[in-house]
Backbone bond lengths (Angstrom), bond angles and torsions (degrees), N, CA, C in turn:
res aa  C-N    CA-C-N  psi(-1)  N-CA   C-N-CA  omega(-1)  CA-C   N-CA-C  phi
1 M - - - 1.446 - - 1.526 107.08 -
2 S 1.329 116.95 131.96 1.466 121.15 -177.31 1.524 112.12 -74.72
3 W 1.335 116.08 160.70 1.464 121.23 178.07 1.528 110.47 -62.53
4 L 1.315 116.47 -39.47 1.463 120.44 -178.49 1.532 110.15 -64.21
5 T 1.314 116.54 -45.02 1.469 120.88 178.53 1.525 109.96 -60.58
6 T 1.323 115.83 -45.28 1.466 120.16 179.63 1.519 110.93 -62.48
7 L 1.323 117.60 -40.79 1.465 121.78 179.32 1.523 111.05 -64.76
8 V 1.326 117.02 -42.45 1.467 120.63 179.12 1.532 109.89 -63.27
9 I 1.311 117.07 -42.86 1.464 121.45 176.98 1.524 109.86 -61.00
10 A 1.337 116.21 -45.15 1.471 120.95 -179.13 1.531 111.82 -61.14
11 V 1.313 116.74 -42.39 1.473 120.11 179.19 1.531 109.50 -66.20
12 G 1.311 117.19 -42.97 1.469 120.61 177.80 1.518 111.50 -59.38
13 L 1.338 116.62 -44.95 1.457 119.90 179.34 1.525 111.67 -68.68
14 G 1.330 117.25 -30.71 1.462 121.83 -177.43 1.522 113.58 -77.65
15 M 1.326 118.53 -10.91 1.453 120.49 -177.63 1.528 113.10 -62.99
16 D 1.328 116.67 -40.54 1.477 119.13 177.86 1.531 109.75 -65.18
17 A 1.328 117.09 -41.80 1.475 120.62 177.96 1.530 109.87 -61.63
18 F 1.327 116.67 -42.04 1.463 120.91 179.11 1.525 110.15 -61.11
19 A 1.333 117.15 -46.86 1.454 121.36 -177.57 1.524 111.36 -63.29
20 V 1.321 117.40 -43.14 1.463 120.67 179.36 1.536 110.16 -66.56
21 A 1.336 117.02 -41.29 1.464 120.96 178.33 1.528 110.32 -63.75
22 L 1.308 117.11 -37.37 1.460 121.47 177.34 1.530 109.87 -59.75
23 V 1.304 115.90 -44.76 1.465 121.65 178.95 1.534 110.79 -63.97
24 I 1.317 116.63 -47.32 1.469 120.14 -178.98 1.519 111.10 -64.87
25 G 1.313 116.45 -42.87 1.467 119.98 177.77 1.510 112.00 -60.05
26 S 1.326 117.30 -36.10 1.467 120.93 -177.21 1.523 112.48 -69.78
27 Q 1.319 118.18 -23.36 1.454 120.38 -177.42 1.538 112.72 -96.93
28 R 1.297 118.51 -0.19 1.459 122.12 -179.21 1.524 109.75 -85.30
29 Q 1.319 115.81 135.80 1.458 119.20 176.65 1.523 110.48 -74.69
30 S 1.311 116.45 -31.91 1.467 120.64 173.68 1.518 107.79 -144.89
31 L 1.290 116.62 151.03 1.461 121.28 -178.79 1.518 107.66 -107.32
32 T 1.335 115.84 97.29 1.448 121.58 -179.66 1.525 110.11 -98.59
33 F 1.313 115.72 169.48 1.456 120.45 -174.35 1.528 113.14 -63.00
34 R 1.317 117.95 -45.06 1.478 119.85 -173.73 1.535 113.58 -59.58
35 P 1.339 119.63 -53.94 1.467 117.87 179.34 1.538 111.66 -64.07
36 F 1.328 116.40 -36.70 1.465 120.35 177.89 1.525 110.14 -60.82
37 F 1.328 116.18 -47.08 1.470 120.44 -179.93 1.518 111.05 -65.55
38 R 1.351 117.09 -45.71 1.471 119.64 -178.19 1.519 111.20 -56.57
39 L 1.336 115.98 -47.92 1.475 118.81 -176.79 1.518 111.34 -68.48
40 T 1.332 118.57 -47.37 1.465 119.71 -179.19 1.517 111.23 -64.59
41 F 1.318 116.79 -40.12 1.470 119.75 179.68 1.522 111.76 -64.91
42 H 1.335 116.85 -48.98 1.455 120.19 -177.26 1.536 112.64 -67.00
43 F 1.330 115.85 -44.17 1.470 117.17 178.70 1.535 109.73 -63.06
44 G 1.310 118.06 -41.97 1.463 120.91 177.86 1.519 111.49 -64.64
45 L 1.331 116.78 -42.98 1.465 120.81 -179.91 1.522 111.75 -63.35
46 F 1.326 116.96 -46.93 1.461 120.12 -179.62 1.535 110.28 -64.89
47 Q 1.345 117.02 -39.64 1.458 119.30 178.91 1.531 110.87 -66.71
48 F 1.324 117.03 -28.22 1.468 120.98 174.74 1.528 111.03 -74.99
49 M 1.329 116.60 -45.42 1.466 121.28 -174.02 1.524 113.42 -70.79
50 M 1.315 117.73 -39.24 1.475 119.70 -173.27 1.532 113.49 -61.73
51 P 1.341 119.69 -43.07 1.472 117.26 175.57 1.526 112.19 -62.78
52 V 1.339 116.67 -35.88 1.453 120.00 179.23 1.530 109.87 -65.37
53 I 1.332 116.39 -45.05 1.471 120.29 177.77 1.538 109.92 -61.59
54 G 1.332 116.12 -46.46 1.464 119.84 178.99 1.519 111.93 -60.27
55 W 1.321 116.14 -40.65 1.459 121.44 -179.30 1.528 109.94 -62.98
56 Y 1.335 115.90 -44.68 1.479 119.32 -179.78 1.509 112.69 -70.98
57 C 1.271 118.21 -32.99 1.468 120.21 178.80 1.531 110.87 -69.57
58 G 1.339 114.59 -37.30 1.453 119.79 176.46 1.517 113.66 54.79
59 S 1.286 114.68 -147.92 1.457 120.47 -172.65 1.529 113.61 -75.36
60 Q 1.347 118.76 -15.96 1.470 119.20 -178.10 1.535 112.21 -65.32
61 V 1.312 117.90 -34.54 1.446 121.21 -172.83 1.534 112.04 -110.02
62 E 1.300 117.78 -13.59 1.462 122.77 -171.51 1.532 113.26 -53.86
63 H 1.290 118.27 -42.64 1.466 119.81 -177.16 1.525 112.13 -69.56
64 Y 1.326 118.62 -26.04 1.474 120.93 175.22 1.519 111.01 -74.99
65 I 1.308 116.40 -44.56 1.466 121.06 -177.09 1.521 111.19 -67.77
66 R 1.306 116.83 -40.69 1.446 121.33 -176.94 1.516 112.48 -58.77
67 N 1.316 117.42 -28.52 1.459 120.76 -176.31 1.522 114.18 -74.45
68 F 1.334 118.85 -22.13 1.455 118.77 -175.21 1.529 115.33 -137.53
69 D 1.328 120.44 -2.57 1.454 120.19 -175.80 1.523 112.95 -59.59
70 H 1.323 116.57 -39.22 1.462 120.70 -179.42 1.527 111.85 -68.47
71 W 1.327 116.84 -34.05 1.468 120.39 177.87 1.534 110.60 -70.50
72 L 1.318 116.64 -37.84 1.463 120.12 176.97 1.526 110.39 -61.64
73 A 1.333 116.55 -47.07 1.471 119.89 179.38 1.530 110.59 -62.15
74 F 1.331 117.09 -41.63 1.473 120.06 179.24 1.524 111.65 -61.84
75 V 1.327 117.93 -47.07 1.450 120.86 -178.62 1.530 111.19 -61.70
76 L 1.314 117.04 -44.66 1.467 120.15 179.88 1.515 110.56 -61.64
77 L 1.321 117.91 -47.53 1.462 121.09 -178.86 1.537 111.50 -67.86
78 A 1.326 116.54 -39.09 1.477 119.46 -178.83 1.533 111.47 -66.52
79 V 1.318 117.50 -41.14 1.471 120.23 179.86 1.520 109.61 -61.51
80 I 1.310 116.75 -46.84 1.476 120.08 -179.65 1.525 109.98 -68.15
81 G 1.340 117.94 -40.36 1.458 121.32 177.85 1.514 112.76 -62.17
82 I 1.323 117.31 -43.39 1.470 121.17 178.21 1.532 110.45 -63.59
83 R 1.325 116.36 -40.21 1.465 119.75 177.30 1.532 110.80 -62.16
84 M 1.326 117.01 -40.90 1.477 120.69 178.59 1.532 111.13 -65.50
85 I 1.326 117.08 -41.62 1.467 120.79 179.05 1.525 109.56 -62.40
86 R 1.313 115.88 -45.72 1.473 120.30 178.95 1.532 110.34 -60.76
87 E 1.335 117.10 -42.25 1.465 120.64 -179.45 1.530 112.18 -69.33
88 S 1.325 117.89 -24.94 1.464 120.58 179.10 1.534 110.95 -67.17
89 F 1.322 117.57 -21.43 1.468 121.44 179.06 1.527 112.26 -96.44
90 S 1.330 118.15 -2.03 1.455 120.19 -178.82 1.534 110.34 -82.97
91 S 1.307 115.44 160.63 1.466 119.94 179.48 1.534 109.33 -75.28
92 E 1.320 116.10 165.76 1.478 121.45 179.28 1.533 110.34 -57.98
93 H 1.334 117.68 -39.36 1.461 121.13 -179.65 1.520 110.54 -61.84
94 Q 1.322 117.64 -43.49 1.454 121.29 179.91 1.540 110.88 -68.81
95 R 1.322 116.93 -31.42 1.460 121.22 -175.91 1.531 112.64 -71.59
96 V 1.317 118.50 -21.11 1.455 121.66 -178.98 1.525 111.05 -62.57
97 T 1.334 116.88 -33.36 1.457 120.60 -175.03 1.528 113.65 -94.31
98 R 1.301 119.18 6.13 1.455 120.56 -176.57 1.527 111.32 -67.82
99 A 1.319 115.37 156.77 1.464 121.40 -178.97 1.523 110.78 -72.43
100 D 1.296 115.87 142.35 1.457 122.94 177.74 1.528 108.25 -82.37
101 P 1.351 118.97 117.86 1.471 119.87 -178.27 1.525 113.47 -69.22
102 T 1.339 117.65 -4.43 1.462 119.87 176.99 1.519 110.94 -98.08
103 R 1.331 117.24 18.59 1.461 120.89 -179.00 1.534 110.30 -134.93
104 K 1.268 115.53 154.75 1.469 127.11 168.86 1.521 114.03 49.75
105 R 1.331 115.90 -133.52 1.468 121.26 -173.40 1.521 112.93 -62.39
106 S 1.328 117.19 -38.40 1.474 119.29 179.06 1.505 110.71 -61.05
107 L 1.328 117.45 -41.84 1.457 121.39 -179.76 1.527 111.41 -64.15
108 V 1.311 116.73 -44.56 1.469 120.70 179.36 1.536 110.09 -66.05
109 A 1.341 116.80 -43.35 1.473 120.14 -179.72 1.524 110.92 -62.43
110 L 1.337 116.89 -44.84 1.470 119.55 178.92 1.525 111.20 -65.75
111 S 1.323 116.82 -40.87 1.461 120.39 178.91 1.512 111.24 -61.69
112 L 1.319 116.05 -42.62 1.456 121.05 178.39 1.529 111.46 -66.43
113 A 1.325 115.78 -46.78 1.464 120.57 -177.11 1.521 112.35 -62.16
114 T 1.343 116.70 -38.09 1.471 118.83 -177.73 1.514 112.71 -81.76
115 S 1.342 117.22 -7.64 1.473 118.52 -177.12 1.517 113.94 -115.65
116 I 1.316 118.02 4.55 1.480 121.09 -179.22 1.540 110.47 -58.24
117 D 1.326 117.00 -41.34 1.465 119.33 -179.00 1.523 111.56 -63.10
118 A 1.326 117.45 -28.78 1.460 120.67 179.46 1.539 111.01 -66.73
119 L 1.313 116.59 -27.47 1.469 120.36 176.05 1.531 109.72 -62.50
120 T 1.300 116.27 -43.92 1.463 121.63 178.53 1.520 111.16 -64.44
121 V 1.326 117.03 -38.79 1.466 120.40 176.69 1.527 109.66 -61.41
122 G 1.325 116.80 -41.53 1.460 119.99 176.65 1.514 112.30 -61.58
123 L 1.334 116.80 -41.22 1.458 119.89 176.52 1.524 110.76 -61.37
124 S 1.323 116.13 -43.54 1.459 120.55 179.50 1.544 111.24 -61.18
125 M 1.321 115.25 -41.47 1.461 119.00 179.57 1.520 111.70 -66.09
126 A 1.331 117.09 -32.34 1.461 120.35 175.69 1.526 109.82 -65.52
127 F 1.335 116.93 -42.03 1.450 120.76 -179.73 1.528 111.12 -66.41
128 L 1.327 116.00 -33.33 1.477 121.03 179.13 1.522 112.22 -86.30
129 Q 1.304 116.61 -0.37 1.469 124.02 -179.18 1.534 112.08 56.38
130 V 1.330 114.67 45.35 1.462 122.42 177.52 1.532 107.82 -93.77
131 E 1.316 116.39 136.19 1.473 121.17 174.29 1.529 107.53 -62.79
132 I 1.335 117.81 135.58 1.465 121.20 -166.51 1.513 115.10 -95.50
133 W 1.312 119.62 -26.01 1.478 120.65 -168.59 1.519 113.44 -65.50
134 T 1.301 118.89 -46.24 1.476 120.22 -179.12 1.520 111.59 -66.68
135 P 1.346 119.08 -50.10 1.474 117.38 177.14 1.530 113.28 -58.69
136 S 1.318 117.67 -38.66 1.469 120.18 179.55 1.510 111.40 -65.62
137 A 1.320 117.24 -39.72 1.476 120.33 177.81 1.520 110.52 -63.61
138 I 1.338 116.89 -42.55 1.462 121.09 178.88 1.536 109.64 -64.17
139 I 1.305 116.65 -44.34 1.481 121.17 179.35 1.525 109.72 -60.22
140 G 1.316 117.60 -45.03 1.473 120.80 -179.26 1.509 112.17 -65.80
141 L 1.333 117.95 -42.98 1.458 120.58 -179.60 1.530 112.02 -67.28
142 V 1.326 116.27 -41.38 1.466 119.48 178.10 1.526 110.58 -64.41
143 A 1.325 116.99 -42.06 1.475 120.60 178.88 1.519 110.62 -62.94
144 A 1.324 117.51 -41.78 1.469 120.73 178.48 1.530 110.55 -62.86
145 A 1.319 116.95 -44.12 1.470 120.89 179.31 1.531 110.58 -63.90
146 M 1.317 117.31 -44.31 1.458 120.81 -179.61 1.527 110.64 -66.18
147 T 1.325 116.85 -33.40 1.466 120.29 177.01 1.521 110.09 -65.88
148 G 1.325 116.42 -44.52 1.468 119.92 178.52 1.516 112.26 -60.80
149 V 1.318 116.46 -45.11 1.467 120.70 177.81 1.530 110.24 -62.83
150 G 1.320 116.85 -40.17 1.464 121.13 178.88 1.510 112.37 -63.24
151 M 1.327 116.87 -41.52 1.480 119.10 179.36 1.513 111.61 -65.78
152 V 1.331 117.91 -43.91 1.458 120.97 -179.71 1.518 110.25 -65.27
153 S 1.340 116.79 -45.75 1.470 120.63 178.76 1.516 111.17 -63.22
154 G 1.318 116.49 -42.32 1.472 120.88 178.76 1.516 112.29 -62.58
155 R 1.311 116.58 -38.55 1.466 120.26 178.65 1.522 110.39 -61.20
156 R 1.328 116.52 -41.36 1.462 120.59 178.82 1.526 110.60 -65.17
157 L 1.317 117.16 -39.76 1.464 120.40 176.10 1.525 111.59 -65.59
158 G 1.337 115.89 -39.08 1.456 120.63 178.99 1.515 112.44 -62.30
159 I 1.329 115.66 -39.00 1.469 119.89 177.77 1.524 109.12 -63.93
160 K 1.321 116.05 -41.97 1.469 120.70 -176.33 1.524 113.11 -72.52
161 F 1.343 116.74 -42.20 1.459 120.00 -172.07 1.533 114.82 -109.81
162 G 1.329 116.84 -7.86 1.460 121.52 172.61 1.520 114.63 62.53
163 K 1.336 114.61 -136.47 1.453 123.21 -172.17 1.542 112.69 -61.50
164 R 1.318 116.71 -28.55 1.467 119.62 -179.92 1.528 111.91 -61.28
165 M 1.333 117.43 -28.88 1.460 121.14 -179.72 1.518 111.70 -63.59
166 E 1.328 117.69 -33.18 1.448 120.08 178.47 1.527 111.25 -67.30
167 L 1.316 116.59 -40.38 1.462 121.60 175.63 1.528 109.71 -63.30
168 I 1.320 116.02 -48.54 1.471 120.84 179.01 1.527 110.06 -61.93
169 G 1.334 115.58 -41.40 1.464 120.16 179.75 1.513 112.76 -61.70
170 G 1.321 117.54 -42.91 1.465 120.68 177.88 1.510 111.21 -62.55
171 I 1.326 116.34 -41.02 1.467 120.37 177.47 1.532 110.02 -64.23
172 I 1.333 116.68 -41.22 1.474 120.66 179.40 1.528 110.63 -61.67
173 L 1.330 117.68 -43.50 1.466 119.64 179.17 1.521 111.52 -60.54
174 I 1.333 116.06 -43.16 1.477 119.29 178.73 1.526 109.84 -64.57
175 L 1.330 117.68 -40.70 1.473 120.84 178.73 1.529 111.49 -65.28
176 I 1.333 118.12 -36.98 1.464 120.45 176.21 1.519 108.76 -62.05
177 G 1.329 116.79 -44.04 1.462 120.42 177.54 1.518 111.97 -60.27
178 L 1.339 116.79 -43.70 1.484 120.45 176.69 1.516 111.68 -62.65
179 K 1.332 116.68 -40.95 1.457 120.79 177.58 1.520 111.25 -58.48
180 I 1.314 116.74 -43.31 1.467 120.98 179.56 1.536 110.19 -63.17
181 V 1.337 116.37 -44.19 1.474 119.48 179.12 1.537 110.18 -63.13
182 L 1.324 117.22 -46.34 1.466 120.16 -179.57 1.509 112.29 -62.71
183 E 1.328 118.48 -38.21 1.461 120.81 178.60 1.516 111.84 -62.65
184 H 1.329 116.47 -30.29 1.463 120.77 -176.60 1.510 113.59 -93.71
185 T 1.336 117.52 -16.61 1.458 118.35 -175.99 1.534 113.38 -110.69
186 V 1.312 116.85 -18.57 1.466 119.34 -178.21 1.515 110.17 -97.45
């Protein structure tokens, strides 16, 4: 597999991570190193790991995963999106106590949801007998970079548009989940 092909695949897989990072960046009051690092690291790590897992699972598990991976991604993104929409209507006092999406279960759920497609890429690479480590590293690094750019860009949008970005962000997460389901069912 050529470097260019691998890079195009990595950018395609990183688009969901970029979109989610854009949403998260827009809802942050300040963009500090820790949340920035957590999100970029986890999104990059999951995007690296999922092709490797898919590659190792190969054809034995592929038919099981294919039946529900898109629904899992949709549910994870929809739950977080609905929570963001609900929080966009809360008062400033209520918003102080909201959960940080760059921590704990939300971080793992978002990392998993944005990297489900990478599992399928890993399965495909196993079928094509492509060595997995270099493409997975490129996919992970590109996803981490796109996540970082998304968070910084989202923060700028959040400053400009304020609370409305959280509502828009929640809708975007749900739409990304729907897009994943439609790509797998149509």
